[in-house]
C-alpha positions in Angstrom: -108.6 -31.7 96.7 -109.5 -30.5 100.0 -111.5 -27.0 99.3 -111.1 -24.7 101.4 -115.0 -23.9 102.9 -116.9 -20.7 101.6 -120.2 -18.8 102.9 -122.9 -19.4 101.1 -125.2 -15.8 100.0 -127.8 -14.7 101.6 -131.2 -12.5 100.8 -129.3 -9.6 102.0 -126.3 -11.1 99.1 -128.4 -10.8 96.5 -126.9 -8.0 95.2 -123.5 -8.7 95.5 -121.4 -10.4 93.2 -120.5 -13.8 94.1 -117.8 -14.6 90.5 -116.5 -17.7 89.8 -113.6 -19.0 87.6 -112.6 -22.3 86.9 -109.7 -23.3 84.6 -107.8 -26.6 83.8 -105.1 -27.7 81.8 -103.7 -30.7 79.8 -100.8 -31.5 77.7 -101.5 -32.3 74.2 -99.2 -32.9 71.5 -96.8 -30.9 73.4 -98.9 -28.1 73.6 -100.6 -27.1 77.3 -104.1 -25.9 76.5 -107.6 -25.1 78.9 -110.0 -28.5 78.6 -112.0 -27.2 80.7 -113.0 -23.3 81.6 -115.4 -21.8 83.2 -116.3 -18.4 84.7 -119.3 -16.9 86.5 -119.4 -12.7 86.1 -117.2 -10.0 87.3 -114.5 -13.2 86.0 -114.1 -13.9 82.5 -110.6 -15.3 81.2 -109.1 -14.1 77.9 -108.4 -16.6 74.7 -104.5 -18.3 75.8 -101.7 -16.6 74.5 -98.9 -18.5 73.7 -95.7 -16.2 73.2 -93.0 -18.6 74.1 -94.3 -21.9 72.5 -96.8 -24.6 72.6 -95.1 -25.3 75.5 -96.7 -22.5 78.3 -99.9 -21.2 77.8 -100.4 -17.9 79.0 -104.1 -16.5 81.3 -105.0 -13.9 81.6 -108.2 -13.2 84.5 -109.8 -9.9 84.5 -112.9 -8.6 87.2 -115.2 -6.8 84.6 -116.7 -5.1 87.2 -114.0 -2.7 87.7 -113.1 -3.9 91.9 -114.4 -5.4 94.5 -116.9 -4.0 96.7 -117.9 -5.0 100.5 -119.7 -8.0 100.9 -119.0 -9.2 97.4 -117.8 -13.3 96.9 -114.9 -14.6 95.0 -113.8 -17.6 94.3 -111.6 -19.4 91.6 -110.3 -22.7 90.9 -106.9 -23.8 88.8 -105.8 -27.5 87.7 -103.2 -27.7 86.2 -102.8 -32.0 84.4 -99.2 -33.6 84.3 -96.6 -32.6 82.7 -98.2 -28.8 81.3 -96.9 -25.0 82.0 -99.4 -21.6 82.5 -98.6 -18.6 83.6 -101.5 -17.1 84.9 -101.7 -12.9 85.5 -104.8 -10.3 86.3 -105.1 -7.5 83.1 -105.3 -4.5 85.4 -104.6 -3.9 89.3 -107.2 -5.6 91.4 -109.4 -3.1 93.8 -110.7 -3.7 97.6 -113.3 -0.9 98.1 -114.2 0.6 101.0 -117.6 1.3 103.9 -119.9 2.5 101.4 -119.9 1.2 98.0 -121.1 -1.2 96.0 -121.5 -3.3 92.9 -124.4 -0.9 91.5 -122.8 2.5 92.6 -119.4 1.6 91.1 -120.8 0.5 88.0 -122.9 3.8 88.0 -119.9 5.9 89.2 -117.6 4.6 86.8 -119.9 5.7 83.4 -120.6 8.8 84.9 -116.5 9.6 84.5 -117.2 9.0 80.5 -119.9 12.3 80.6 -117.8 15.8 80.0 -119.9 17.7 82.6 -119.1 14.9 85.6 -115.5 15.4 84.3 -115.5 18.7 84.5 -116.8 18.9 87.9 -114.1 16.6 89.2 -111.2 18.6 87.5 -112.5 22.0 88.7 -115.9 22.5 91.4 -114.7 19.4 93.5 -110.5 19.7 93.1 -109.9 23.4 94.0 -111.9 22.2 97.0 -109.6 21.1 99.4 -111.7 21.9 102.9 -114.9 20.1 101.3 -112.6 16.7 101.2 -111.5 17.4 104.7 -114.2 17.7 106.8 -116.7 14.7 105.3 -113.2 13.1 105.7 -113.0 14.1 109.1 -115.9 15.9 110.8 -118.3 13.2 109.2 -115.9 9.9 109.3 -117.2 9.2 113.3 -120.8 9.0 112.8 -120.3 7.4 109.5 -118.2 4.8 111.3 -120.2 4.1 113.8 -123.4 3.6 111.4 -122.2 1.0 108.8 -120.2 -2.3 109.7 -118.6 -3.2 106.6 -118.9 -6.5 105.1 -116.3 -8.9 104.5 -115.4 -9.0 100.8 -113.6 -12.5 100.2 -111.7 -14.4 97.5 -110.7 -17.6 97.7 -108.2 -19.7 95.0 -107.9 -23.3 94.7 -104.3 -23.9 92.6 -103.9 -28.2 91.6 -100.4 -29.0 89.9 -100.3 -32.1 89.5 -97.2 -34.5 88.6 -94.2 -32.5 86.1 -96.6 -29.0 86.2 -95.5 -25.7 87.1 -97.6 -22.5 88.0 -96.9 -19.1 88.0 -99.4 -17.0 89.8 -98.3 -13.6 89.2 -101.6 -11.0 89.2 -100.7 -7.7 89.7 -101.5 -5.4 92.4 -104.5 -5.4 95.0 -105.3 -1.8 95.8 -106.7 -2.1 99.6 -109.3 1.3 100.1 -108.8 2.7 103.2 -112.5 1.3 105.5 -111.8 -2.4 103.3 -112.7 -5.7 104.8 -111.0 -7.5 103.2 -109.8 -11.9 103.0 -107.7 -13.5 100.8 -107.2 -17.0 100.7 -105.1 -19.1 98.6 -104.3 -23.0 98.9 -101.9 -24.8 96.6 -101.9 -28.5 96.3 -99.1 -29.8 94.9 -97.8 -33.6 93.3 -94.8 -35.1 94.1 -92.5 -32.9 91.1 -94.7 -30.2 90.9 -93.8 -26.5 91.1 -95.7 -23.2 92.1 -94.2 -19.5 91.3 -95.8 -17.3 92.6 -96.2 -13.5 94.7 -99.2 -11.4 96.1 -98.4 -7.2 96.2 -101.1 -5.4 98.3 -100.8 -1.2 98.3 -103.3 -0.3 101.4 -104.5 3.3 100.6 -104.4 5.3 97.8 -101.6 6.5 99.2 -101.1 9.2 95.9 -104.1 10.9 97.5 -102.7 11.2 100.8 -105.2 8.7 102.0 -104.2 6.0 104.5 -105.3 2.3 105.2 -106.3 3.5 109.0 -110.0 1.8 108.6 -110.3 -1.2 107.9 -109.1 -4.5 107.4 -107.1 -7.3 105.7 -106.0 -11.1 106.0 -104.0 -13.3 103.1 -104.0 -16.1 104.1 -101.7 -18.9 101.7 -100.9 -22.4 101.8 -99.1 -24.5 99.5 -99.6 -28.2 100.1 -97.8 -31.1 99.0 -99.1 -35.3 99.5 -101.3 -34.0 102.4 -98.3 -32.0 104.5 -97.8 -28.3 104.6 -94.7 -27.6 102.8 -95.0 -23.9 103.4 -98.1 -21.8 105.2 -98.3 -17.8 105.0 -101.2 -15.8 107.3 -100.7 -12.2 107.1 -103.5 -10.2 109.3 -103.2 -6.5 109.2 -106.1 -4.8 111.4 -105.6 -0.9 110.0 -105.5 1.8 112.6 -102.6 4.7 112.8 -101.0 2.8 115.4 -100.1 -1.0 112.5 -99.8 1.6 109.8 -97.3 3.9 111.8 -95.7 0.8 114.2 -92.3 -0.4 112.6 -94.5 -4.7 113.4 -96.9 -3.3 110.6 -96.5 -1.0 107.5 -93.3 1.6 109.4 -95.9 4.1 107.3 -95.1 2.4 104.7 -98.0 1.4 102.3 -96.9 -1.4 99.8 -96.3 -5.2 100.9 -95.2 -7.8 98.6 -94.5 -11.7 99.2 -93.1 -14.0 96.2 -92.3 -17.4 97.0 -90.7 -20.9 95.0 -92.2 -23.6 96.5 -91.0 -27.4 94.9 -88.2 -26.4 93.7 -84.8 -26.6 95.3 -82.9 -23.5 95.1 -79.3 -23.3 95.0 -77.5 -21.0 97.6 -75.1 -19.0 94.3 -79.1 -18.5 93.6 -80.4 -17.3 96.8 -77.1 -14.6 96.6 -77.9 -13.5 92.8 -82.1 -12.4 93.9 -80.4 -10.8 97.5 -78.0 -9.1 94.7 -80.3 -7.9 92.4 -81.8 -5.1 95.3 -78.6 -4.3 97.1 -77.4 -3.4 92.6 -80.2 -1.0 92.6 -81.0 2.3 94.6 -84.1 1.1 95.9 -85.5 3.1 99.0 -87.8 0.5 100.2 -86.8 -2.7 103.0 -86.6 -6.0 101.6 -85.5 -9.9 102.6 -85.2 -12.9 100.6 -84.2 -16.3 102.3 -84.2 -20.0 101.7 -87.8 -22.5 101.9 -87.0 -25.8 102.7 -88.0 -26.4 98.8 -87.5 -22.7 97.4 -87.2 -19.7 97.7 -89.0 -16.7 99.7 -88.5 -13.0 99.3 -90.4 -10.3 100.7 -91.1 -6.7 100.9 -92.4 -3.1 102.6 -91.3 0.3 100.7 -93.8 2.6 99.1 -93.8 2.1 95.1 -95.0 -0.3 93.7 -93.0 0.6 90.4 -90.9 -0.6 93.0 -91.2 -3.7 93.8 -93.1 -5.2 91.2 -89.7 -3.9 88.9 -88.0 -6.2 91.5 -90.1 -8.7 91.7 -89.9 -9.2 88.2 -86.2 -9.1 87.7 -86.5 -12.6 90.7 -88.7 -13.6 88.9 -87.1 -13.4 84.9 -83.6 -15.3 87.7 -85.9 -18.1 88.8 -87.2 -18.5 85.0 -83.3 -18.9 83.7 -82.1 -20.7 86.3 -84.7 -23.4 87.6 -87.4 -23.5 84.2 -85.1 -23.1 81.7 -87.7 -20.6 80.3 -86.3 -16.9 78.0 -87.5 -13.7 79.9 -90.9 -13.4 78.4 -93.4 -10.8 80.6 -97.5 -11.1 79.8 -98.7 -8.7 77.2 -100.8 -6.9 79.3 -97.6 -5.8 81.8 -97.0 -2.4 81.5 -93.6 -3.0 81.9 
């Protein structure tokens, strides 16, 4: 399998996380099971679950540090042998923190929230002084930006799916904090007769706090290859600024985007229309589109609600599961919906 290049850590990177995860699934007596598991902190994988029988293995990936900070490097290598079927998700939303964060500071901050006196200070003193927060976020912002160059946070994901195997890659959403410089490279290698269904949901900024993604950089590169030929290539780039956040060619003022793709299974016009009807039948307020790939389906979303896109993607996922994979509509137990 062609491997994406990954930068090697330097002496200045020793305080950063360089986590990795390797999973390999095989079929034995009708059961899909992991035969090789390797995890390096902060990544970890829970024990396998079989809520829909032994043929489909559910695996949950955890990030034990609470989020990715500037300079972190993560890699995942997932391999499905012939005839296997795996569903892989994450235990919670992923977080890409902005400038000024470090692995140590995130851990210390999380630990400090467990102290009663800190909780009291956060809920009373700091929350009752919005003018102080405004001064920190505006008056000091230019000086802070001038002094710091944010290292790139990068995650590389390699997925190999052999003949007759099916991988459902369904991570929970990623929250990209203002000031983050984050890049994800995902490459799927499909053998003939293999299929991959995956999604990516991204929220730019903690919009519930009024934060907008106006500083930083976000890249998401997804490639699906089969027998040395590209089947689907998707490259997204958002250089953060007020202009790109507000532009109709950028986020149009909406903080949430999502992509769902199925590759390796022919999709009929009836299934395509049903996916569109799942959107139009509800009173959703975002923007959405559904189109047919050469051998699959593609859904896009832009809006303000993670819950909205999650609901729609889950409905489309269930539609495809029942009609194309012949599998029941069983959600992973870590999903709150």
